[in-house]
PDB file of N, CA, C and O in Angstrom:
ATOM      1  N   UNK A   1       8.843   0.320  -7.598  1.00  0.00           N
ATOM      2  CA  UNK A   1       9.744   0.488  -6.477  1.00  0.00           C
ATOM      3  C   UNK A   1       8.959   1.017  -5.273  1.00  0.00           C
ATOM      4  O   UNK A   1       8.195   1.975  -5.393  1.00  0.00           O
ATOM      5  N   UNK A   2       9.150   0.397  -4.141  1.00  0.00           N
ATOM      6  CA  UNK A   2       8.499   0.829  -2.906  1.00  0.00           C
ATOM      7  C   UNK A   2       9.348   1.932  -2.288  1.00  0.00           C
ATOM      8  O   UNK A   2      10.546   1.753  -2.071  1.00  0.00           O
ATOM      9  N   UNK A   3       8.725   3.070  -2.006  1.00  0.00           N
ATOM     10  CA  UNK A   3       9.466   4.176  -1.413  1.00  0.00           C
ATOM     11  C   UNK A   3       9.735   3.895   0.064  1.00  0.00           C
ATOM     12  O   UNK A   3       9.032   3.109   0.698  1.00  0.00           O
ATOM     13  N   UNK A   4      10.760   4.547   0.597  1.00  0.00           N
ATOM     14  CA  UNK A   4      11.167   4.311   1.982  1.00  0.00           C
ATOM     15  C   UNK A   4      10.050   4.620   2.975  1.00  0.00           C
ATOM     16  O   UNK A   4       9.839   3.873   3.930  1.00  0.00           O
ATOM     17  N   UNK A   5       9.332   5.728   2.748  1.00  0.00           N
ATOM     18  CA  UNK A   5       8.302   6.090   3.727  1.00  0.00           C
ATOM     19  C   UNK A   5       7.158   5.084   3.716  1.00  0.00           C
ATOM     20  O   UNK A   5       6.554   4.828   4.758  1.00  0.00           O
ATOM     21  N   UNK A   6       6.854   4.513   2.560  1.00  0.00           N
ATOM     22  CA  UNK A   6       5.796   3.503   2.491  1.00  0.00           C
ATOM     23  C   UNK A   6       6.248   2.240   3.215  1.00  0.00           C
ATOM     24  O   UNK A   6       5.474   1.634   3.957  1.00  0.00           O
ATOM     25  N   UNK A   7       7.488   1.848   3.001  1.00  0.00           N
ATOM     26  CA  UNK A   7       8.031   0.669   3.678  1.00  0.00           C
ATOM     27  C   UNK A   7       7.952   0.855   5.195  1.00  0.00           C
ATOM     28  O   UNK A   7       7.571  -0.064   5.920  1.00  0.00           O
ATOM     29  N   UNK A   8       8.310   2.034   5.662  1.00  0.00           N
ATOM     30  CA  UNK A   8       8.252   2.316   7.106  1.00  0.00           C
ATOM     31  C   UNK A   8       6.815   2.362   7.598  1.00  0.00           C
ATOM     32  O   UNK A   8       6.490   1.803   8.646  1.00  0.00           O
ATOM     33  N   UNK A   9       5.961   3.026   6.845  1.00  0.00           N
ATOM     34  CA  UNK A   9       4.564   3.206   7.231  1.00  0.00           C
ATOM     35  C   UNK A   9       3.825   1.875   7.374  1.00  0.00           C
ATOM     36  O   UNK A   9       3.008   1.703   8.279  1.00  0.00           O
ATOM     37  N   UNK A  10       4.118   0.945   6.480  1.00  0.00           N
ATOM     38  CA  UNK A  10       3.396  -0.320   6.448  1.00  0.00           C
ATOM     39  C   UNK A  10       4.285  -1.511   6.818  1.00  0.00           C
ATOM     40  O   UNK A  10       4.029  -2.632   6.381  1.00  0.00           O
ATOM     41  N   UNK A  11       5.313  -1.276   7.609  1.00  0.00           N
ATOM     42  CA  UNK A  11       6.244  -2.346   7.955  1.00  0.00           C
ATOM     43  C   UNK A  11       5.587  -3.496   8.717  1.00  0.00           C
ATOM     44  O   UNK A  11       6.034  -4.637   8.600  1.00  0.00           O
ATOM     45  N   UNK A  12       4.561  -3.229   9.474  1.00  0.00           N
ATOM     46  CA  UNK A  12       3.920  -4.280  10.273  1.00  0.00           C
ATOM     47  C   UNK A  12       2.640  -4.816   9.648  1.00  0.00           C
ATOM     48  O   UNK A  12       1.968  -5.652  10.253  1.00  0.00           O
ATOM     49  N   UNK A  13       2.286  -4.354   8.451  1.00  0.00           N
ATOM     50  CA  UNK A  13       1.058  -4.837   7.818  1.00  0.00           C
ATOM     51  C   UNK A  13       1.223  -6.327   7.506  1.00  0.00           C
ATOM     52  O   UNK A  13       2.260  -6.758   7.002  1.00  0.00           O
ATOM     53  N   UNK A  14       0.192  -7.094   7.813  1.00  0.00           N
ATOM     54  CA  UNK A  14       0.222  -8.531   7.563  1.00  0.00           C
ATOM     55  C   UNK A  14      -1.077  -8.938   6.894  1.00  0.00           C
ATOM     56  O   UNK A  14      -2.117  -9.053   7.543  1.00  0.00           O
ATOM     57  N   UNK A  15      -1.006  -9.154   5.592  1.00  0.00           N
ATOM     58  CA  UNK A  15      -2.184  -9.563   4.849  1.00  0.00           C
ATOM     59  C   UNK A  15      -2.228 -11.079   4.682  1.00  0.00           C
ATOM     60  O   UNK A  15      -3.025 -11.603   3.904  1.00  0.00           O
ATOM     61  N   UNK A  16      -1.368 -11.776   5.417  1.00  0.00           N
ATOM     62  CA  UNK A  16      -1.361 -13.230   5.376  1.00  0.00           C
ATOM     63  C   UNK A  16      -0.538 -13.804   4.235  1.00  0.00           C
ATOM     64  O   UNK A  16      -0.473 -15.022   4.072  1.00  0.00           O
ATOM     65  N   UNK A  17       0.086 -12.948   3.448  1.00  0.00           N
ATOM     66  CA  UNK A  17       0.856 -13.391   2.301  1.00  0.00           C
ATOM     67  C   UNK A  17       1.871 -12.295   1.989  1.00  0.00           C
ATOM     68  O   UNK A  17       1.501 -11.135   1.808  1.00  0.00           O
ATOM     69  N   UNK A  18       3.143 -12.660   1.926  1.00  0.00           N
ATOM     70  CA  UNK A  18       4.188 -11.656   1.676  1.00  0.00           C
ATOM     71  C   UNK A  18       3.993 -10.933   0.344  1.00  0.00           C
ATOM     72  O   UNK A  18       4.269  -9.739   0.235  1.00  0.00           O
ATOM     73  N   UNK A  19       3.514 -11.664  -0.668  1.00  0.00           N
ATOM     74  CA  UNK A  19       3.310 -11.025  -1.970  1.00  0.00           C
ATOM     75  C   UNK A  19       2.196  -9.985  -1.908  1.00  0.00           C
ATOM     76  O   UNK A  19       2.305  -8.925  -2.525  1.00  0.00           O
ATOM     77  N   UNK A  20       1.121 -10.279  -1.165  1.00  0.00           N
ATOM     78  CA  UNK A  20       0.037  -9.298  -1.013  1.00  0.00           C
ATOM     79  C   UNK A  20       0.528  -8.065  -0.267  1.00  0.00           C
ATOM     80  O   UNK A  20       0.214  -6.936  -0.646  1.00  0.00           O
ATOM     81  N   UNK A  21       1.298  -8.283   0.791  1.00  0.00           N
ATOM     82  CA  UNK A  21       1.825  -7.153   1.567  1.00  0.00           C
ATOM     83  C   UNK A  21       2.735  -6.289   0.705  1.00  0.00           C
ATOM     84  O   UNK A  21       2.674  -5.061   0.769  1.00  0.00           O
ATOM     85  N   UNK A  22       3.585  -6.932  -0.104  1.00  0.00           N
ATOM     86  CA  UNK A  22       4.459  -6.178  -1.002  1.00  0.00           C
ATOM     87  C   UNK A  22       3.642  -5.429  -2.051  1.00  0.00           C
ATOM     88  O   UNK A  22       3.934  -4.274  -2.358  1.00  0.00           O
ATOM     89  N   UNK A  23       2.626  -6.080  -2.597  1.00  0.00           N
ATOM     90  CA  UNK A  23       1.788  -5.446  -3.613  1.00  0.00           C
ATOM     91  C   UNK A  23       1.101  -4.213  -3.037  1.00  0.00           C
ATOM     92  O   UNK A  23       0.995  -3.188  -3.709  1.00  0.00           O
ATOM     93  N   UNK A  24       0.633  -4.312  -1.789  1.00  0.00           N
ATOM     94  CA  UNK A  24       0.015  -3.159  -1.140  1.00  0.00           C
ATOM     95  C   UNK A  24       1.004  -2.001  -1.083  1.00  0.00           C
ATOM     96  O   UNK A  24       0.664  -0.873  -1.438  1.00  0.00           O
ATOM     97  N   UNK A  25       2.224  -2.275  -0.638  1.00  0.00           N
ATOM     98  CA  UNK A  25       3.236  -1.230  -0.527  1.00  0.00           C
ATOM     99  C   UNK A  25       3.556  -0.629  -1.896  1.00  0.00           C
ATOM    100  O   UNK A  25       3.732   0.582  -2.025  1.00  0.00           O
ATOM    101  N   UNK A  26       3.628  -1.475  -2.903  1.00  0.00           N
ATOM    102  CA  UNK A  26       3.905  -0.983  -4.241  1.00  0.00           C
ATOM    103  C   UNK A  26       2.765  -0.102  -4.750  1.00  0.00           C
ATOM    104  O   UNK A  26       3.004   0.946  -5.350  1.00  0.00           O
ATOM    105  N   UNK A  27       1.541  -0.526  -4.512  1.00  0.00           N
ATOM    106  CA  UNK A  27       0.380   0.264  -4.953  1.00  0.00           C
ATOM    107  C   UNK A  27       0.315   1.607  -4.236  1.00  0.00           C
ATOM    108  O   UNK A  27      -0.016   2.621  -4.851  1.00  0.00           O
ATOM    109  N   UNK A  28       0.626   1.625  -2.949  1.00  0.00           N
ATOM    110  CA  UNK A  28       0.629   2.886  -2.200  1.00  0.00           C
ATOM    111  C   UNK A  28       1.732   3.793  -2.735  1.00  0.00           C
ATOM    112  O   UNK A  28       1.531   5.000  -2.869  1.00  0.00           O
ATOM    113  N   UNK A  29       2.888   3.222  -3.040  1.00  0.00           N
ATOM    114  CA  UNK A  29       3.978   4.020  -3.614  1.00  0.00           C
ATOM    115  C   UNK A  29       3.563   4.632  -4.944  1.00  0.00           C
ATOM    116  O   UNK A  29       3.844   5.800  -5.214  1.00  0.00           O
ATOM    117  N   UNK A  30       2.893   3.840  -5.770  1.00  0.00           N
ATOM    118  CA  UNK A  30       2.428   4.354  -7.054  1.00  0.00           C
ATOM    119  C   UNK A  30       1.349   5.411  -6.856  1.00  0.00           C
ATOM    120  O   UNK A  30       1.311   6.399  -7.589  1.00  0.00           O
ATOM    121  N   UNK A  31       0.478   5.216  -5.881  1.00  0.00           N
ATOM    122  CA  UNK A  31      -0.610   6.163  -5.627  1.00  0.00           C
ATOM    123  C   UNK A  31      -0.092   7.495  -5.100  1.00  0.00           C
ATOM    124  O   UNK A  31      -0.792   8.505  -5.174  1.00  0.00           O
ATOM    125  N   UNK A  32       1.114   7.506  -4.574  1.00  0.00           N
ATOM    126  CA  UNK A  32       1.679   8.740  -4.032  1.00  0.00           C
ATOM    127  C   UNK A  32       2.013   9.745  -5.130  1.00  0.00           C
ATOM    128  O   UNK A  32       2.250  10.921  -4.853  1.00  0.00           O
ATOM    129  N   UNK A  33       2.030   9.283  -6.361  1.00  0.00           N
ATOM    130  CA  UNK A  33       2.266  10.204  -7.481  1.00  0.00           C
ATOM    131  C   UNK A  33       0.983  10.973  -7.745  1.00  0.00           C
ATOM    132  O   UNK A  33       0.059  10.464  -8.379  1.00  0.00           O
ATOM    133  N   UNK A  34       0.938  12.177  -7.263  1.00  0.00           N
ATOM    134  CA  UNK A  34      -0.267  12.997  -7.345  1.00  0.00           C
ATOM    135  C   UNK A  34      -0.579  13.385  -8.782  1.00  0.00           C
ATOM    136  O   UNK A  34       0.312  13.538  -9.617  1.00  0.00           O
ATOM    137  N   UNK A  35      -1.864  13.540  -9.039  1.00  0.00           N
ATOM    138  CA  UNK A  35      -2.292  14.033 -10.328  1.00  0.00           C
ATOM    139  C   UNK A  35      -2.383  12.995 -11.422  1.00  0.00           C
ATOM    140  O   UNK A  35      -2.643  13.336 -12.576  1.00  0.00           O
ATOM    141  N   UNK A  36      -2.176  11.738 -11.085  1.00  0.00           N
ATOM    142  CA  UNK A  36      -2.266  10.692 -12.089  1.00  0.00           C
ATOM    143  C   UNK A  36      -3.376   9.724 -11.717  1.00  0.00           C
ATOM    144  O   UNK A  36      -3.593   9.431 -10.541  1.00  0.00           O
ATOM    145  N   UNK A  37      -4.065   9.239 -12.715  1.00  0.00           N
ATOM    146  CA  UNK A  37      -5.096   8.234 -12.472  1.00  0.00           C
ATOM    147  C   UNK A  37      -4.433   6.880 -12.219  1.00  0.00           C
ATOM    148  O   UNK A  37      -3.245   6.700 -12.483  1.00  0.00           O
ATOM    149  N   UNK A  38      -5.208   5.943 -11.710  1.00  0.00           N
ATOM    150  CA  UNK A  38      -4.656   4.621 -11.426  1.00  0.00           C
ATOM    151  C   UNK A  38      -4.018   3.995 -12.668  1.00  0.00           C
ATOM    152  O   UNK A  38      -2.900   3.488 -12.569  1.00  0.00           O
ATOM    153  N   UNK A  39      -4.669   4.006 -13.824  1.00  0.00           N
ATOM    154  CA  UNK A  39      -4.011   3.426 -15.007  1.00  0.00           C
ATOM    155  C   UNK A  39      -2.722   4.148 -15.400  1.00  0.00           C
ATOM    156  O   UNK A  39      -1.787   3.514 -15.890  1.00  0.00           O
ATOM    157  N   UNK A  40      -2.661   5.464 -15.192  1.00  0.00           N
ATOM    158  CA  UNK A  40      -1.451   6.212 -15.545  1.00  0.00           C
ATOM    159  C   UNK A  40      -0.303   5.948 -14.577  1.00  0.00           C
ATOM    160  O   UNK A  40       0.863   6.029 -14.963  1.00  0.00           O
ATOM    161  N   UNK A  41      -0.623   5.634 -13.330  1.00  0.00           N
ATOM    162  CA  UNK A  41       0.419   5.366 -12.333  1.00  0.00           C
ATOM    163  C   UNK A  41       1.080   4.007 -12.533  1.00  0.00           C
ATOM    164  O   UNK A  41       2.252   3.830 -12.202  1.00  0.00           O
ATOM    165  N   UNK A  42       0.339   3.057 -13.067  1.00  0.00           N
ATOM    166  CA  UNK A  42       0.882   1.714 -13.266  1.00  0.00           C
ATOM    167  C   UNK A  42       1.956   1.746 -14.341  1.00  0.00           C
ATOM    168  O   UNK A  42       1.816   2.436 -15.351  1.00  0.00           O
ATOM    169  N   UNK A  43       3.016   1.007 -14.122  1.00  0.00           N
ATOM    170  CA  UNK A  43       4.112   0.985 -15.084  1.00  0.00           C
ATOM    171  C   UNK A  43       3.833   0.077 -16.271  1.00  0.00           C
ATOM    172  O   UNK A  43       4.434   0.211 -17.337  1.00  0.00           O
ATOM    173  N   UNK A  44       2.909  -0.848 -16.063  1.00  0.00           N
ATOM    174  CA  UNK A  44       2.596  -1.798 -17.132  1.00  0.00           C
ATOM    175  C   UNK A  44       1.160  -2.286 -16.949  1.00  0.00           C
ATOM    176  O   UNK A  44       0.519  -2.016 -15.933  1.00  0.00           O
ATOM    177  N   UNK A  45       0.672  -3.010 -17.955  1.00  0.00           N
ATOM    178  CA  UNK A  45      -0.658  -3.595 -17.839  1.00  0.00           C
ATOM    179  C   UNK A  45      -0.690  -4.616 -16.706  1.00  0.00           C
ATOM    180  O   UNK A  45      -1.707  -4.768 -16.029  1.00  0.00           O
ATOM    181  N   UNK A  46       0.420  -5.311 -16.504  1.00  0.00           N
ATOM    182  CA  UNK A  46       0.495  -6.296 -15.419  1.00  0.00           C
ATOM    183  C   UNK A  46       0.380  -5.609 -14.062  1.00  0.00           C
ATOM    184  O   UNK A  46      -0.305  -6.114 -13.173  1.00  0.00           O
ATOM    185  N   UNK A  47       1.038  -4.467 -13.891  1.00  0.00           N
ATOM    186  CA  UNK A  47       0.938  -3.707 -12.635  1.00  0.00           C
ATOM    187  C   UNK A  47      -0.483  -3.229 -12.402  1.00  0.00           C
ATOM    188  O   UNK A  47      -0.986  -3.284 -11.280  1.00  0.00           O
ATOM    189  N   UNK A  48      -1.127  -2.763 -13.456  1.00  0.00           N
ATOM    190  CA  UNK A  48      -2.501  -2.288 -13.329  1.00  0.00           C
ATOM    191  C   UNK A  48      -3.435  -3.433 -12.936  1.00  0.00           C
ATOM    192  O   UNK A  48      -4.281  -3.281 -12.055  1.00  0.00           O
ATOM    193  N   UNK A  49      -3.273  -4.559 -13.590  1.00  0.00           N
ATOM    194  CA  UNK A  49      -4.098  -5.729 -13.267  1.00  0.00           C
ATOM    195  C   UNK A  49      -3.852  -6.173 -11.827  1.00  0.00           C
ATOM    196  O   UNK A  49      -4.794  -6.528 -11.118  1.00  0.00           O
ATOM    197  N   UNK A  50      -2.597  -6.154 -11.395  1.00  0.00           N
ATOM    198  CA  UNK A  50      -2.265  -6.536 -10.022  1.00  0.00           C
ATOM    199  C   UNK A  50      -2.894  -5.580  -9.011  1.00  0.00           C
ATOM    200  O   UNK A  50      -3.329  -6.005  -7.941  1.00  0.00           O
ATOM    201  N   UNK A  51      -2.941  -4.306  -9.344  1.00  0.00           N
ATOM    202  CA  UNK A  51      -3.576  -3.327  -8.455  1.00  0.00           C
ATOM    203  C   UNK A  51      -5.060  -3.624  -8.295  1.00  0.00           C
ATOM    204  O   UNK A  51      -5.582  -3.627  -7.180  1.00  0.00           O
ATOM    205  N   UNK A  52      -5.735  -3.873  -9.404  1.00  0.00           N
ATOM    206  CA  UNK A  52      -7.155  -4.184  -9.337  1.00  0.00           C
ATOM    207  C   UNK A  52      -7.413  -5.507  -8.613  1.00  0.00           C
ATOM    208  O   UNK A  52      -8.404  -5.642  -7.895  1.00  0.00           O
ATOM    209  N   UNK A  53      -6.527  -6.475  -8.801  1.00  0.00           N
ATOM    210  CA  UNK A  53      -6.687  -7.753  -8.105  1.00  0.00           C
ATOM    211  C   UNK A  53      -6.486  -7.575  -6.598  1.00  0.00           C
ATOM    212  O   UNK A  53      -7.167  -8.221  -5.801  1.00  0.00           O
ATOM    213  N   UNK A  54      -5.564  -6.709  -6.208  1.00  0.00           N
ATOM    214  CA  UNK A  54      -5.341  -6.435  -4.787  1.00  0.00           C
ATOM    215  C   UNK A  54      -6.598  -5.837  -4.160  1.00  0.00           C
ATOM    216  O   UNK A  54      -7.023  -6.250  -3.081  1.00  0.00           O
ATOM    217  N   UNK A  55      -7.179  -4.873  -4.839  1.00  0.00           N
ATOM    218  CA  UNK A  55      -8.371  -4.207  -4.323  1.00  0.00           C
ATOM    219  C   UNK A  55      -9.549  -5.172  -4.224  1.00  0.00           C
ATOM    220  O   UNK A  55     -10.360  -5.082  -3.302  1.00  0.00           O
ATOM    221  N   UNK A  56      -9.633  -6.080  -5.166  1.00  0.00           N
ATOM    222  CA  UNK A  56     -10.743  -7.046  -5.178  1.00  0.00           C
ATOM    223  C   UNK A  56     -10.502  -8.273  -4.310  1.00  0.00           C
ATOM    224  O   UNK A  56     -11.404  -9.096  -4.156  1.00  0.00           O
ATOM    225  N   UNK A  57      -9.321  -8.417  -3.746  1.00  0.00           N
ATOM    226  CA  UNK A  57      -8.976  -9.607  -2.975  1.00  0.00           C
ATOM    227  C   UNK A  57      -9.700  -9.607  -1.627  1.00  0.00           C
ATOM    228  O   UNK A  57      -9.585  -8.642  -0.872  1.00  0.00           O
ATOM    229  N   UNK A  58     -10.441 -10.666  -1.314  1.00  0.00           N
ATOM    230  CA  UNK A  58     -11.163 -10.713  -0.042  1.00  0.00           C
ATOM    231  C   UNK A  58     -10.236 -10.792   1.177  1.00  0.00           C
ATOM    232  O   UNK A  58     -10.668 -10.530   2.299  1.00  0.00           O
ATOM    233  N   UNK A  59      -8.975 -11.148   0.963  1.00  0.00           N
ATOM    234  CA  UNK A  59      -8.020 -11.210   2.075  1.00  0.00           C
ATOM    235  C   UNK A  59      -7.501  -9.829   2.462  1.00  0.00           C
ATOM    236  O   UNK A  59      -6.914  -9.654   3.529  1.00  0.00           O
ATOM    237  N   UNK A  60      -7.720  -8.865   1.598  1.00  0.00           N
ATOM    238  CA  UNK A  60      -7.237  -7.507   1.831  1.00  0.00           C
ATOM    239  C   UNK A  60      -8.373  -6.680   2.412  1.00  0.00           C
ATOM    240  O   UNK A  60      -9.415  -6.498   1.783  1.00  0.00           O
ATOM    241  N   UNK A  61      -8.154  -6.190   3.610  1.00  0.00           N
ATOM    242  CA  UNK A  61      -9.177  -5.438   4.318  1.00  0.00           C
ATOM    243  C   UNK A  61      -8.751  -3.977   4.447  1.00  0.00           C
ATOM    244  O   UNK A  61      -7.646  -3.683   4.904  1.00  0.00           O
ATOM    245  N   UNK A  62      -9.620  -3.081   4.050  1.00  0.00           N
ATOM    246  CA  UNK A  62      -9.320  -1.659   4.199  1.00  0.00           C
ATOM    247  C   UNK A  62      -9.118  -1.312   5.677  1.00  0.00           C
ATOM    248  O   UNK A  62      -8.318  -0.437   6.007  1.00  0.00           O
ATOM    249  N   UNK A  63      -9.839  -1.996   6.557  1.00  0.00           N
ATOM    250  CA  UNK A  63      -9.661  -1.765   7.992  1.00  0.00           C
ATOM    251  C   UNK A  63      -8.243  -2.107   8.437  1.00  0.00           C
ATOM    252  O   UNK A  63      -7.652  -1.378   9.234  1.00  0.00           O
ATOM    253  N   UNK A  64      -7.694  -3.204   7.932  1.00  0.00           N
ATOM    254  CA  UNK A  64      -6.316  -3.599   8.260  1.00  0.00           C
ATOM    255  C   UNK A  64      -5.325  -2.560   7.754  1.00  0.00           C
ATOM    256  O   UNK A  64      -4.392  -2.185   8.463  1.00  0.00           O
ATOM    257  N   UNK A  65      -5.529  -2.102   6.535  1.00  0.00           N
ATOM    258  CA  UNK A  65      -4.632  -1.116   5.939  1.00  0.00           C
ATOM    259  C   UNK A  65      -4.692   0.198   6.724  1.00  0.00           C
ATOM    260  O   UNK A  65      -3.655   0.760   7.075  1.00  0.00           O
ATOM    261  N   UNK A  66      -5.881   0.675   6.994  1.00  0.00           N
ATOM    262  CA  UNK A  66      -6.021   1.933   7.736  1.00  0.00           C
ATOM    263  C   UNK A  66      -5.550   1.811   9.171  1.00  0.00           C
ATOM    264  O   UNK A  66      -5.006   2.762   9.732  1.00  0.00           O
ATOM    265  N   UNK A  67      -5.755   0.654   9.765  1.00  0.00           N
ATOM    266  CA  UNK A  67      -5.286   0.424  11.134  1.00  0.00           C
ATOM    267  C   UNK A  67      -3.764   0.575  11.203  1.00  0.00           C
ATOM    268  O   UNK A  67      -3.241   1.225  12.108  1.00  0.00           O
ATOM    269  N   UNK A  68      -3.058  -0.028  10.244  1.00  0.00           N
ATOM    270  CA  UNK A  68      -1.598   0.076  10.205  1.00  0.00           C
ATOM    271  C   UNK A  68      -1.167   1.516   9.967  1.00  0.00           C
ATOM    272  O   UNK A  68      -0.231   1.998  10.603  1.00  0.00           O
ATOM    273  N   UNK A  69      -1.839   2.196   9.064  1.00  0.00           N
ATOM    274  CA  UNK A  69      -1.520   3.599   8.778  1.00  0.00           C
ATOM    275  C   UNK A  69      -1.746   4.456  10.029  1.00  0.00           C
ATOM    276  O   UNK A  69      -0.896   5.272  10.384  1.00  0.00           O
ATOM    277  N   UNK A  70      -2.883   4.269  10.691  1.00  0.00           N
ATOM    278  CA  UNK A  70      -3.181   5.041  11.901  1.00  0.00           C
ATOM    279  C   UNK A  70      -2.169   4.762  13.005  1.00  0.00           C
ATOM    280  O   UNK A  70      -1.749   5.679  13.710  1.00  0.00           O
ATOM    281  N   UNK A  71      -1.778   3.506  13.157  1.00  0.00           N
ATOM    282  CA  UNK A  71      -0.799   3.150  14.182  1.00  0.00           C
ATOM    283  C   UNK A  71       0.539   3.818  13.893  1.00  0.00           C
ATOM    284  O   UNK A  71       1.178   4.341  14.807  1.00  0.00           O
ATOM    285  N   UNK A  72       0.969   3.809  12.648  1.00  0.00           N
ATOM    286  CA  UNK A  72       2.229   4.458  12.281  1.00  0.00           C
ATOM    287  C   UNK A  72       2.167   5.952  12.534  1.00  0.00           C
ATOM    288  O   UNK A  72       3.131   6.546  13.016  1.00  0.00           O
ATOM    289  N   UNK A  73       1.041   6.557  12.213  1.00  0.00           N
ATOM    290  CA  UNK A  73       0.876   7.993  12.442  1.00  0.00           C
ATOM    291  C   UNK A  73       0.904   8.303  13.926  1.00  0.00           C
ATOM    292  O   UNK A  73       1.529   9.282  14.334  1.00  0.00           O
ATOM    293  N   UNK A  74       0.250   7.503  14.738  1.00  0.00           N
ATOM    294  CA  UNK A  74       0.220   7.701  16.180  1.00  0.00           C
ATOM    295  C   UNK A  74       1.625   7.596  16.775  1.00  0.00           C
ATOM    296  O   UNK A  74       2.006   8.407  17.618  1.00  0.00           O
ATOM    297  N   UNK A  75       2.383   6.608  16.341  1.00  0.00           N
ATOM    298  CA  UNK A  75       3.751   6.410  16.848  1.00  0.00           C
ATOM    299  C   UNK A  75       4.629   7.597  16.454  1.00  0.00           C
ATOM    300  O   UNK A  75       5.431   8.068  17.261  1.00  0.00           O
ATOM    301  N   UNK A  76       4.484   8.085  15.217  1.00  0.00           N
ATOM    302  CA  UNK A  76       5.295   9.213  14.762  1.00  0.00           C
ATOM    303  C   UNK A  76       4.955  10.482  15.544  1.00  0.00           C
ATOM    304  O   UNK A  76       5.849  11.254  15.890  1.00  0.00           O
ATOM    305  N   UNK A  77       3.676  10.699  15.821  1.00  0.00           N
ATOM    306  CA  UNK A  77       3.276  11.881  16.601  1.00  0.00           C
ATOM    307  C   UNK A  77       3.792  11.788  18.030  1.00  0.00           C
ATOM    308  O   UNK A  77       4.177  12.801  18.614  1.00  0.00           O
ATOM    309  N   UNK A  78       3.804  10.596  18.595  1.00  0.00           N
ATOM    310  CA  UNK A  78       4.266  10.417  19.965  1.00  0.00           C
ATOM    311  C   UNK A  78       5.749  10.730  20.096  1.00  0.00           C
ATOM    312  O   UNK A  78       6.205  11.149  21.160  1.00  0.00           O
ATOM    313  N   UNK A  79       6.504  10.528  19.020  1.00  0.00           N
ATOM    314  CA  UNK A  79       7.951  10.801  19.035  1.00  0.00           C
ATOM    315  C   UNK A  79       8.260  12.286  18.968  1.00  0.00           C
ATOM    316  O   UNK A  79       9.348  12.710  19.357  1.00  0.00           O
ATOM    317  N   UNK A  80       7.311  13.085  18.478  1.00  0.00           N
ATOM    318  CA  UNK A  80       7.547  14.544  18.297  1.00  0.00           C
ATOM    319  C   UNK A  80       7.594  15.287  19.587  1.00  0.00           C
ATOM    320  O   UNK A  80       7.783  16.503  19.592  1.00  0.00           O
TER     321      UNK A  80
END
């Protein structure tokens, strides 16, 4: 399940594929559970495999992900 704050934070992320964008949001939601390793956060072996495939996907750029995160943070600070 994608949490509301993740959906808002990454609403404009465009990885060129809706499934990749959704997978990113799902992985970030799972990563928000502090104190758990990546395998422990995954709900199933399929989720874990999908997480690793997302990270290894050449279409997924850490710069794109961080750019969206930074933009969301900047907009939220400007509203304060």
